[in-house]
N, C-alpha and C positions, 0 to 999 in steps of 0.2 A: 740311665744308660750313659749320659754324658760324663757322669762321675766315674763310671766303670772305665770308659775310654781314657779319661784323664789318668786314672790309676794305672791303666795298662801302659800308656806311654811313659809314665814315671818309672814303672818297673823295668821297661825295656831300656830306658836311658841309664838307669842305675847299674845295669849289667850289659853294657854295650857290646863287649867282645863276645860274650856268651850268646847274646841275641843275634849278632851277625852270623856266627857259626851255625846257629839254629836255622836261620833263614836261608843259608847257603844252598841247601838242597832244593828249596822252593824256587829260589832265584835261577839256579841252573836249569831246572825243569821247565819253568815258564819261558825263560829266554830261548831255550832250544826249540820249544813248540812254536813260539811266535816267529822265530827265524825260518823254520821249516814251512809253516803255513804261508808266510809272506812270499817265500821262494816258489812254492807250489802255485799260488794264485798268479804271481807275476809270469811264471812259465806258461801257465794255461792261457793267460790273456795274449801272450806272444804267439802261441800256437794258433789261437782263434784268429788273431789279426793277420798272421802270415797266410793262413789258408783262405780266409773269407775276404780279407781286405779291410781297409780302414773304415769300417762302418757303412759300406755301400749297400749291404743287405740284399744282394741280387742273387737269385737262384736261376741257373740255366737249365732248361728242359730241352732235350734233343731226342731225335729219332734213333732207335737202336735196331740193328738187323742181326738176327741170330746171336744176340748177346753182346754184340760189338757196336760201338758208336758209329753211326752212319756218316760217311764223309763223301760228298760229291766230288771231291778232288780225286778220289781213287775209285769211286763206285759209279755204276750206271744208274739211270733214273729208275726208282722203284715203282713197281706196279701195285696198285691197290692202296696207295697212301694219298689222301686228299691234301690239297693246299689249304692252309688254315685261313678261314674267313674273318672279316672284321667282327661278325656276330660272335664267333667263337672267342676271339680276343676279348670282347666285352664280357663274355661269360666268365672268362678266367679272372677278370678284375673283380668279380663278385665273390671270389673265394675268400674265406676268412683270413685276415692278416695281410692281404695283398693290397698294395697301393697303386702300382702301375704295371702294365704289361706291354712288352714290345715284341714284334716279330722280325726276324732277320735271317739272312742266309750268309754263308761265308765260304770263301775259297782260300785254303792255305797254300803258300808257295805259288802265288799267282804270277807265273813268269811270263804271262802275255801282256804285261803292262810296261810301257816304255815312255820315257821322257827324253826326247832327242835320241842319243845313242845309249842312254843308261837304262838297263833292264831292272825292274823292280821284283824282288823276291819276297815281298811281305805278304800281307793278307788283304783280300778285298771283301768288303761287307756290302750287302744290299739291305738297307735299313728302312724302317718305317718312320713315321713322324714322331714316335714316342721314344725311340732308341736313345737319343742323346740325353734326354731328361731322366730316363731310367738309370743309366750308368753315371750320370752326373757330369757330362761333358759340357764345356763352355767354349764358345767361339773366341779364339785368340786374335784372329785377324780375318778380314773379309766378312762373310756372312754365313749363316747356316742355310739349311734347306727351307724353302718357303712352300706355302700351299700351292702356289702356281707351279713350282717345280714338279710336284706330284701330279697335278691335274693335266699339265701339258707334256708330261713325259720328257722333261728336259734332260739332256745329257750333261749333267754337272756332277762334280764330286767334291768331297771334303777329304783332307788328309790330316794325319796327326803330326806332331812335332818330330817324331822319329823319321817319318817318311820325308819330311822337309830336308833332313840331313842326308838320308841315304839316296833318295831319288832326285832331289833338286840341289843337292850339295850345298845346302844352306841358303840358297836364293829364296826370295819371296815368291811363293808359288801361285799366289792369287792372280787370276787372269790368264795363267799359262795353260796350255793344252797338253794332255797326255793321250797316249794311244792305249786303249784297253780292248783286247780281243779284236784288234783290227779296226776299231771305231774310235772316233775322237770325242773326248770328254774335256770340259773346261773346269779347272779348279776354282771354286768360289770362296773357299774358306779353310782356315786351319783350326783344328779343335784340340783340346787337351782336357784331362780330368780336372775338375775344380779342386779336388784334394788328391794330389798324386800319392798313391800308396807306396811306401818304401818298406819292404820287409826287413826284419832283423836277421842279419847274417852272422851266425856264430860258428859255422864250420864250413868245410869245403862242400859237404853234402847240401847244406842250406844254399850255398852259392849256385850249385848246379840245379837245384830245385827252383829257385826264384830268379836267377839271373835272366835278364831280358835280352834274348838273342834275336828277337824279331827285327826285320828290316823296316817295320812300320805298318801302318794300316791306311787303306783307302776306302772311303765310304761313298756309295752312290744310292740314289733313291731306289727302293725295292721295286717300284713300278717299271723301271728300265732294266732291271736285272734280266728278264727274258730277252731283251734286245741284245744284251752283251753275250749271254750264254745260250740263247736260242730256245730256251724252254723254262717253264716254272719248275722250281725245286722245292722239296720239303723244307720248311723253315725251322729254325731254332726259336725258342721262346725265352725271353729274359723277363723274370718276374721280380719286381722290387717289393719287398715285404716291410712291415712296420719295424721289425727288429729281428735280431739273429735267432731269438728263441723260437720263432714260428717258421723258420726257413725249412725245416724238415717236413712239417705237416703240410705247409702251403705248396712246396715243391712236389710232394707225393700226390696231393689232391689234383694239382694241375696235370701231372703226368697221367693219372688215371682218367681224367676227363678227356684228354687228347687221344689216349689209346682207344677209348670207347667211341669217340666221335670221328676220328680221322682215319682209322684203319678199317678198310671195307672188305677187300678180297685179295689176299696174298696167297699164291699157290706154292711157290718154291722156297720162300723164306718166311721167317717169323719176324714181324715188325712190332715194336712197341715204343712208347715214349718213357723216358726215365729222367729223373732230376739228378743233376750233378751235386750231390749233397755234401758240400764242403764242411758243413757244420757237423755232420756225423763223423767225418774223418777227424775233425778237430777233437770231438768228444772221445773218440777212440784213443787218440794220442794222449789226451788229458787223463783218461782212465789209466793208461799205462804209467804215466808220470805219478799219478796220485797213489796207485797201488804200491809203488816202490817207496814213496815218501811216507805213507801211512805206517810202514814198518818202523821208520825212523821216529815217528811220533810216539809209537808205543814204547820204543826204547827210551825216549826222553821222558815218558810218563813214569818210568821207574824212579827217576830222580824225585818226582813229586811224592811217590810212596815213601822213599827214604827220608825226604824232608818232613813228611807227616809223622813218621816214627820219631824223628828227632824232636819235633814239637811236643809230642806226647811225653818223651823222655824228660825234656827240660821242664815241662809243666809239672810232672810228678816230683822232680827235684824242688821246684818252686813251692809246691804244697808242703813238702817236708821242711823246707827252710822257714816257711811262714806259719808253721803249726800253731805257735803261741798267738800270733796275730788273729788267726782264724778262731781260736778258742776264745779270745777276748771279745771278738765281734759277736760270737754266738752267745756269750755270757750276758752281753748287754741287750740281747733281743734280736740279733740279726737272724733272719729265717734262712732255711736251706736254699730256697730259690735265689735269694740275694747273693749268697756265697757262690752258688753254682754259676750264676750269670757273670759274676766278677771274673772268674777264671776262664769261662768260655769267651768272654769279651777280650781278655788278654791274649788268648790263643788266636782268636780271629784277627785281632789287630796285628799280631806278630806275623801271621802268614799273609795278611793283606799287604803289609809293607813289603814283604818278600815278593809278592806278586807284582806290585807296582815297579819295584826295582828290576824284576825279571823282564817285565814288558819293555821298559826303557832299554835294558841291555839287549833284548831280542831285536828291537828296532835298529839300534846302533849296529849290532852284528850283521843284520840283514843288509843294511846299507853298505857296510864295509865289504861284505862278500860280493855285493853287486858291483862295486867300483873296482875290486881287485880281479874278479873272474868274469866280468861283463855278463852276469846273469841278471835278468830282470826281476824285480821284486815289486809286490803290491801290498801295502800295509792294510790289513783287514781289521777294520774297527770293531765289528762284532766279535771277532776272535780275541781282541784285546779285552773287551768287556767280559767275555766268558772266562778268560784266563784269570782276571782279577777276582771275579765271583767264585771261580773254582778254587782259587787259593784260599779265599775266605772260608769256603765250605770245608776245605781240608782242616783248617784251624778248628772249626766247630766239631768235626768228626773226631779228630785225634785229641782234641782238648776236652772231650766229653768225659772220658774216664778220670783224668785228674780233677776235673770240676766236681764230679760226683763224689770222688774220694774226699775232697775238701769239704763238701757240703755235709757229708756223713760223719765227720769227725765228732767224737764226744767232747763237749766243751771242757769238762773237768780234766779228762786225760790230756787234752791239748794244752791247758794252762799249766799242768804239772811239768810239761816239757820245757817251760820257760827257763 
């Protein structure tokens, strides 16, 4: 085999221009496929990150009324929907793929929050002891909520860094008091995500989809939520899962459990719990992207077919040129299998070289497109290996006919052509 490979490289080197032109179809086809696959994977990862976030793997499950997301900011207190208990929260944590579960309530556009004469139009959350760790928040200044805060129903709040700017105009808020629903709460800390997610904005539509227009967030212990808003409300559920692949199933299982457990008797409306499946949305967008790009891959594959035909053609020419050499080898005892393997190896080496050059060209082209058009790319190692192996397979397939023709030459007839 090593001798055949040496002879193959020797033959390629002795006909450099012809070999390059022969490999051109393989190079173009492989380069086009690597470029397209890298762009597809990079775009898909961007879609997933933009919709799901930078690896926080959190699924939100919330109450729906007659097919619409239930919002206490605009709706009245629903009848027949139970408040989720600690026992139910622990059951949710037992679902396959779930790491942690948090219960919380939220009011959007909470305009009943004031600091001095400044009105706050952000969001107010009533959170349990698990919320900050589920979403990956860290305390930047002051302190977080303690066990005592929950046990003694303390009127304390946390704020995020956006609320520091909008409500406190950049002042250190720790220790200051705010008015919430006519009651006084003390700010004990400032929180922020440990890994702030910054979506990739490539268009004006991306900007409107991901731009943060919120005035910020205020958090209070969920045990004092009824004190501020006078009654218990249906909670949302935040579920942190082990990875994005189980978000769909874990979210659906949690929603099913809550619907069975929490909905008891509703007369005028239909209530159920549903998961906000961002992964499914990401997969739908990815599917649309891939279906378009798969057509481009098939078009690029035509270049491989053309390249394979070129390999067959040049190998047939090679057999004709080396007829006397083949006849001499057969005359001194070379078997058909040895002759056949020599030409098959030469064809495989020729296309493999084309595949390797094509891979390098594809990676370079993908990076060039990425820098020029701001399109994300992700180099796919399995795709590279498959491309090289596929190019080798093309050499074997299209080199088979010339190899068989060489092996079947009559040695006497071959020597006469010398």
